[in-house]
N, C-alpha and C positions, 0 to 999 in steps of 0.2 A: 743466183748470187751466192749459193751455199759454198762454192769452191773459192770465193773471194777473188775471182778473176776480173770482176767489174767493180767500179765504185758504185755506191748507192745511187748517185745521180745517173750514171750510165745505165744501170739496171732499171731504174724508173723510166728513163727515156725508151729503153728497149721494150719493156712491158707495155708502155703506153702506145708505142708504134704498133706493136703486135695486136693489141686490142682494137685499135682503129682499123688496121688492115683486115682483121678477122671479120669485121662487119660486112666486108665486101666479098669475102670468099664464099664459094658455093660448097656446101657440105658434101663430102664424098659419099658415094653409095656403098662403098666397101673399102676397107683398109687391109692391105696385105703386109703383114709384119714378118720380116725375115729375122728370126730370133737367133742371136749369137751370144754366147756367154762373154762376159768381160775378159776372161782369161784367153779365150780363143781370139777375141778382137785384138788383144795386145800381141799375141803371137803373129797374127796376120800383119800387124803394123811393123813388127820387127822384120818379118820376111820381105815385105815390100821395100823397106829401107829408104823411104822418102824423107828428104831433109825436113820438109814442113811438118812431118809427123813425129820427129824426135822430141823426146821430153813428155810424151803422153804416157801417163802412169796407169797402173792397174787401179789405184784408188780413184782416179778421174773416170776411168771406164766403168767402174762399179757404180759411181754416182750417176753417170749418164744412163746406165742400164736401169737403175732404180727409177730415174725420171721417166724413161720410156715405159716401164712397167706401170707406173702410176697413170701416165697418159692413156695407155692402152686399156687399163681397167676402167678409167673414167669414160673414154670415148665409146667403148663397147656397149655402153648403156643406150646409145642412140644410133650407132653406126656398126654394122657387122664387121668383125675382125677375123681374118683368116691368119692364123699363126703358122708359119712355116719354119720348122727347125732347120737352121742353116749352119750347123756345126761342120758339115761337109758340103762343098760346092756340088751342085746337082745339075743335070742336064736341063737347060732352060725350057726346051720344048715339053719335057715330061712335067715340069712344074706348072707350066701354063695349062696343059691339059687337065692336071689335077685341080688347079684353081678354077678352071671353067666348069668342071664337074661340081665342085663345091658351091660355086655361085648359082649353078642351075638348081641344085638342091635347096638353096636358100630361097630361091624364087618360087619353088613348089610348096613352101610352107605357108599354110593359111592360118591366120589368127582367128580363134574362136572367141566370140564375145558373149 
């Protein structure tokens, strides 16, 4: 609600619904985060030229990016996060192979107590 795009009542309803739904969701085993700067995101939006995306500002994208960074920092305490720099589009097969290698390495880590 920082951006003021929802009323307090709408935001409360949204967060309450999210909390209730979260209770039924299974925690992921890994999160793959395709990391793109807000500036690159805005450029891609302009390039696509979709009517529904007009009016999305750099300020909005910066706020969204900050929110994602906070979420990733918090969730990474309990769920492994693989951050993929996505400033340039890459071959999906190559990325999948790299991700599979990283996931395999994560499974090979043994915690010592």
